LUMVO-168264 format. One record per residue (C-alpha): residue number from 1; x, y, z. Coordinates in nm, 2 decimals, always signed. Layout:
BEGIN
dose:xx:yy:zz
NUM:X:Y:Z
...
END
This chain:
BEGIN
dose:xx:yy:zz
1:-0.01:+0.00:+0.00
2:+0.28:+0.24:+0.09
3:+0.45:+0.17:-0.26
4:+0.12:+0.24:-0.43
5:+0.07:+0.57:-0.25
6:+0.43:+0.67:-0.32
7:+0.39:+0.60:-0.70
8:+0.07:+0.80:-0.70
9:+0.22:+1.10:-0.52
10:+0.52:+1.11:-0.77
11:+0.27:+1.09:-1.06
12:+0.08:+1.38:-0.90
13:+0.39:+1.59:-0.89
14:+0.48:+1.52:-1.25
15:+0.13:+1.61:-1.36
16:+0.14:+1.94:-1.17
17:+0.47:+2.03:-1.35
18:+0.32:+1.95:-1.70
19:+0.01:+2.14:-1.62
20:+0.22:+2.44:-1.51
21:+0.44:+2.41:-1.83
22:+0.14:+2.39:-2.06
23:-0.06:+2.66:-1.88
24:+0.24:+2.91:-1.89
25:+0.28:+2.83:-2.26
26:-0.07:+2.89:-2.34
27:-0.05:+3.24:-2.19
28:+0.29:+3.35:-2.29
29:+0.42:+3.13:-2.58
30:+0.11:+3.10:-2.78
31:+0.06:+3.48:-2.83
32:+0.43:+3.50:-2.95
33:+0.36:+3.23:-3.20
34:+0.05:+3.42:-3.32
35:+0.28:+3.71:-3.39
36:+0.24:+3.92:-3.06
37:+0.56:+4.08:-2.96
38:+0.67:+4.16:-2.60
39:+0.56:+4.52:-2.65
40:+0.20:+4.40:-2.75
41:+0.19:+4.19:-2.43
42:+0.29:+4.49:-2.23
43:+0.05:+4.75:-2.38
44:-0.24:+4.63:-2.17
45:-0.04:+4.72:-1.86
46:+0.03:+5.10:-1.94
47:-0.19:+5.39:-2.02
48:-0.35:+5.45:-2.35
49:-0.14:+5.76:-2.41
50:+0.19:+5.59:-2.34
51:+0.47:+5.62:-2.59
52:+0.64:+5.33:-2.77
53:+0.95:+5.38:-2.55
54:+0.74:+5.36:-2.23
55:+0.58:+5.05:-2.35
56:+0.90:+4.89:-2.43
57:+1.04:+4.99:-2.10
58:+0.74:+4.82:-1.93
59:+0.80:+4.52:-2.13
60:+1.15:+4.49:-2.00
61:+1.03:+4.55:-1.64
62:+0.79:+4.27:-1.66
63:+1.03:+4.02:-1.82
64:+0.85:+3.99:-2.14
65:+1.15:+4.05:-2.35
66:+1.33:+3.75:-2.19
67:+1.32:+3.41:-2.36
68:+1.00:+3.21:-2.27
69:+1.21:+2.94:-2.10
70:+1.36:+3.21:-1.88
71:+1.01:+3.35:-1.79
72:+0.91:+3.00:-1.70
73:+1.19:+2.94:-1.49
74:+1.14:+3.28:-1.30
75:+0.78:+3.17:-1.26
76:+0.89:+2.83:-1.10
77:+1.13:+3.01:-0.90
78:+0.86:+3.25:-0.76
79:+0.63:+2.94:-0.66
80:+0.91:+2.80:-0.44
81:+1.12:+3.10:-0.34
82:+0.91:+3.41:-0.41
83:+0.98:+3.70:-0.67
84:+1.03:+4.07:-0.69
85:+0.90:+4.30:-0.97
86:+1.06:+4.62:-1.04
87:+0.79:+4.83:-1.20
88:+0.98:+5.17:-1.19
89:+0.86:+5.26:-0.84
90:+1.09:+5.36:-0.54
91:+1.10:+5.00:-0.42
92:+1.04:+4.67:-0.60
93:+0.72:+4.50:-0.53
94:+0.74:+4.18:-0.35
95:+0.55:+3.86:-0.42
96:+0.62:+3.61:-0.15
97:+0.64:+3.23:-0.21
98:+0.43:+3.07:-0.32
99:+0.39:+3.32:-0.58
100:+0.13:+3.20:-0.83
101:+0.13:+3.53:-1.02
102:+0.14:+3.89:-1.00
103:-0.13:+4.12:-1.11
104:+0.03:+4.39:-1.32
105:-0.31:+4.60:-1.31
106:-0.36:+4.58:-0.95
107:+0.01:+4.56:-0.86
108:-0.07:+4.28:-0.60
109:+0.02:+3.92:-0.57
110:-0.25:+3.69:-0.69
111:-0.24:+3.43:-0.41
112:-0.38:+3.64:-0.13
113:-0.68:+3.72:-0.34
114:-0.73:+3.36:-0.42
115:-0.70:+3.27:-0.03
116:-0.96:+3.54:+0.05
117:-1.20:+3.39:-0.20
118:-1.14:+3.02:-0.15
119:-1.37:+2.99:+0.15
120:-1.67:+3.08:-0.06
121:-1.59:+2.84:-0.33
122:-1.51:+2.58:-0.07
123:-1.84:+2.61:+0.10
124:-2.03:+2.60:-0.22
125:-1.85:+2.28:-0.34
126:-1.86:+2.10:-0.02
127:-2.23:+2.17:+0.06
128:-2.33:+2.08:-0.31
129:-2.12:+1.77:-0.30
130:-2.29:+1.63:+0.00
131:-2.63:+1.70:-0.14
132:-2.57:+1.57:-0.49
133:-2.39:+1.24:-0.36
134:-2.66:+1.16:-0.10
135:-2.95:+1.24:-0.34
136:-2.80:+1.10:-0.67
137:-2.67:+0.77:-0.53
138:-2.99:+0.72:-0.31
139:-3.22:+0.78:-0.61
140:-3.01:+0.58:-0.83
141:-3.01:+0.27:-0.60
142:-3.39:+0.30:-0.55
143:-3.45:+0.33:-0.92
144:-3.25:+0.03:-0.98
145:-3.44:-0.19:-0.72
146:-3.77:-0.05:-0.86
147:-3.69:-0.09:-1.22
148:-3.98:+0.00:-1.45
149:-4.20:+0.14:-1.17
150:-4.35:+0.48:-1.17
151:-4.07:+0.60:-0.93
152:-3.80:+0.48:-1.17
153:-3.96:+0.66:-1.47
154:-4.02:+0.97:-1.28
155:-3.68:+0.98:-1.13
156:-3.49:+0.93:-1.46
157:-3.72:+1.20:-1.62
158:-3.62:+1.44:-1.35
159:-3.24:+1.33:-1.39
160:-3.27:+1.39:-1.76
161:-3.41:+1.74:-1.70
162:-3.13:+1.80:-1.44
163:-2.86:+1.71:-1.70
164:-3.01:+1.92:-1.96
165:-3.10:+2.24:-1.79
166:-2.80:+2.48:-1.75
167:-2.72:+2.62:-1.40
168:-2.78:+2.96:-1.49
169:-3.15:+2.89:-1.59
170:-3.23:+2.67:-1.27
171:-3.04:+2.93:-1.06
172:-3.24:+3.23:-1.18
173:-3.56:+3.03:-1.16
174:-3.49:+2.93:-0.80
175:-3.41:+3.30:-0.72
176:-3.72:+3.42:-0.88
177:-3.95:+3.18:-0.70
178:-3.78:+3.13:-0.36
179:-3.62:+3.45:-0.30
180:-3.81:+3.72:-0.48
181:-4.15:+3.57:-0.48
182:-4.19:+3.35:-0.18
183:-3.92:+3.53:+0.02
184:-3.79:+3.21:+0.17
185:-3.43:+3.24:+0.12
186:-3.20:+3.53:+0.08
187:-3.12:+3.67:-0.26
188:-2.81:+3.65:-0.45
189:-2.48:+3.81:-0.32
190:-2.53:+3.72:+0.05
191:-2.27:+3.51:+0.22
192:-2.19:+3.47:+0.59
193:-1.86:+3.29:+0.68
194:-1.90:+2.98:+0.87
195:-1.68:+3.11:+1.16
196:-1.93:+3.40:+1.21
197:-2.26:+3.23:+1.22
198:-2.30:+2.86:+1.09
199:-2.66:+2.88:+1.06
200:-2.66:+3.20:+0.85
201:-2.38:+3.04:+0.65
202:-2.59:+2.73:+0.55
203:-2.91:+2.94:+0.52
204:-2.73:+3.18:+0.26
205:-2.61:+2.89:+0.06
206:-2.91:+2.66:+0.04
207:-3.02:+2.78:-0.28
208:-2.68:+2.77:-0.46
209:-2.62:+2.42:-0.31
210:-2.95:+2.27:-0.44
211:-2.91:+2.45:-0.78
212:-2.55:+2.32:-0.83
213:-2.64:+1.97:-0.70
214:-2.94:+1.92:-0.92
215:-2.72:+1.93:-1.21
216:-2.47:+1.69:-1.07
217:-2.71:+1.46:-0.89
218:-2.90:+1.40:-1.21
219:-2.58:+1.24:-1.36
220:-2.50:+1.04:-1.04
221:-2.84:+0.89:-1.03
222:-2.81:+0.77:-1.39
223:-2.47:+0.63:-1.34
224:-2.56:+0.46:-1.00
225:-2.88:+0.31:-1.16
226:-2.68:+0.16:-1.45
227:-2.41:+0.02:-1.23
228:-2.66:-0.13:-0.99
229:-2.87:-0.29:-1.26
230:-2.54:-0.45:-1.40
231:-2.41:-0.56:-1.04
232:-2.74:-0.70:-0.93
233:-2.73:-0.98:-1.21
234:-2.37:-1.10:-1.10
235:-2.31:-1.44:-0.97
236:-2.18:-1.33:-0.64
237:-2.50:-1.14:-0.58
238:-2.71:-1.46:-0.64
239:-2.47:-1.65:-0.41
240:-2.51:-1.40:-0.13
241:-2.90:-1.42:-0.16
242:-2.86:-1.80:-0.18
243:-2.67:-1.79:+0.16
244:-2.97:-1.63:+0.31
245:-2.82:-1.29:+0.36
246:-3.06:-0.99:+0.42
247:-3.17:-0.80:+0.11
248:-3.04:-0.49:+0.26
249:-2.70:-0.64:+0.33
250:-2.68:-0.78:-0.04
251:-2.76:-0.44:-0.17
252:-2.54:-0.21:+0.06
253:-2.25:-0.43:+0.15
254:-2.21:-0.62:-0.19
255:-2.39:-0.45:-0.49
256:-2.34:-0.08:-0.39
257:-1.97:-0.12:-0.30
258:-1.89:-0.24:-0.66
259:-2.10:+0.02:-0.80
260:-1.93:+0.30:-0.62
261:-1.60:+0.26:-0.80
262:-1.69:+0.46:-1.13
263:-1.90:+0.70:-0.91
264:-1.59:+0.77:-0.69
265:-1.40:+0.84:-1.01
266:-1.64:+1.11:-1.13
267:-1.68:+1.26:-0.78
268:-1.31:+1.32:-0.76
269:-1.30:+1.50:-1.08
270:-1.61:+1.71:-1.03
271:-1.52:+1.81:-0.68
272:-1.17:+1.92:-0.79
273:-1.32:+2.12:-1.07
274:-1.57:+2.27:-0.85
275:-1.30:+2.38:-0.59
276:-1.11:+2.53:-0.89
277:-1.43:+2.78:-0.94
278:-1.79:+2.70:-1.00
279:-1.81:+2.99:-1.25
280:-2.18:+2.99:-1.36
281:-2.31:+2.93:-1.00
282:-2.11:+3.20:-0.84
283:-2.20:+3.44:-1.13
284:-2.56:+3.36:-1.11
285:-2.59:+3.40:-0.72
286:-2.33:+3.67:-0.70
287:-2.10:+3.49:-0.48
288:-1.74:+3.64:-0.42
289:-1.57:+3.31:-0.49
290:-1.29:+3.20:-0.73
291:-1.56:+3.17:-1.01
292:-1.65:+3.53:-0.99
293:-1.28:+3.63:-0.95
294:-1.20:+3.44:-1.28
295:-1.48:+3.63:-1.47
296:-1.35:+3.96:-1.35
297:-1.00:+3.89:-1.44
298:-1.10:+3.76:-1.79
299:-1.31:+4.08:-1.84
300:-1.00:+4.30:-1.74
301:-0.77:+4.09:-1.96
302:-0.56:+4.04:-1.63
303:-0.37:+3.72:-1.74
304:-0.16:+3.65:-1.42
305:-0.48:+3.62:-1.24
306:-0.63:+3.38:-1.49
307:-0.29:+3.18:-1.47
308:-0.31:+3.17:-1.08
309:-0.67:+3.05:-1.08
310:-0.58:+2.79:-1.34
311:-0.29:+2.66:-1.14
312:-0.50:+2.65:-0.82
313:-0.76:+2.46:-1.00
314:-0.52:+2.21:-1.15
315:-0.38:+2.15:-0.80
316:-0.71:+2.08:-0.66
317:-0.79:+1.83:-0.96
318:-0.46:+1.65:-0.91
319:-0.52:+1.62:-0.52
320:-0.88:+1.49:-0.58
321:-0.75:+1.23:-0.82
322:-0.48:+1.13:-0.58
323:-0.73:+1.09:-0.30
324:-0.95:+0.89:-0.54
325:-0.66:+0.66:-0.64
326:-0.59:+0.59:-0.27
327:-0.97:+0.53:-0.20
328:-0.97:+0.29:-0.50
329:-0.71:+0.07:-0.32
330:-0.92:+0.07:-0.01
331:-1.25:-0.03:-0.18
332:-1.10:-0.26:-0.43
333:-0.76:-0.43:-0.32
334:-0.70:-0.54:-0.68
335:-0.61:-0.18:-0.78
336:-0.30:-0.20:-0.56
337:-0.15:-0.45:-0.80
END
């Protein structure tokens, strides 16, 4: 087991290195290949009335005139040892380690902004994940056990609607009905940290949780139902029933355990991506999380912010996959081989 975990951790580090290399190339190498010069990249960080000499000076200050490999080496160095940016002020601007980027528009490190907004996205992702796993897996199991009944058909119809309807539609509909018409839940834009008031924290996130979970629970219900229908026809299930085991034990201990393997895979990917930023949900409910931060960074064309969010999201996805691989080995010992 120790060797298995060590191999997965080494693979995770390699993947993060490749992601950082590819991401950096997308933001800084692809524009060069498309014909953009260092001055073109620096022109967005100076005033509209700046002269060509001032633009070129800013390009040198930002390091855009250096070879791309040198820029990438400086970026990696900043992650581990920090970095300083000389933008012509009285003192260089410091970006302490781990430096995931430096906003040349705001002239601030990106990581502190990401950390400030991370609790919102974590709260949204964690709460929605609990809802969609419990509801999706539960409905999928019941639908498989009651195949062909009214419940099964109704549940799969709702699941199809959940997969088909976009988040911004269901979110706006939920706000219109439950916030502005019935006045049951607070409108968008309200978020209370869990450390201040746990009840208000959960109350302000009920609608975002349900809206986001509705999309994912539908897919989990269909996946669980298909897996359960296939597993219930296996020989070992018939053997367990022949031994006289209770139906509840057969379903939960034997059938569901095998079905959870693909569900666990999808869950790890979905949770990692959500922590990276649930853009549509946060934008719909005006939550100040990583998703909204990404939209604002794209609107202002602040590439270092987008690079920082991308690296943070990739880190969460890799960590989620690492945890999933380890849980695989716990659920199914054959994976260790």
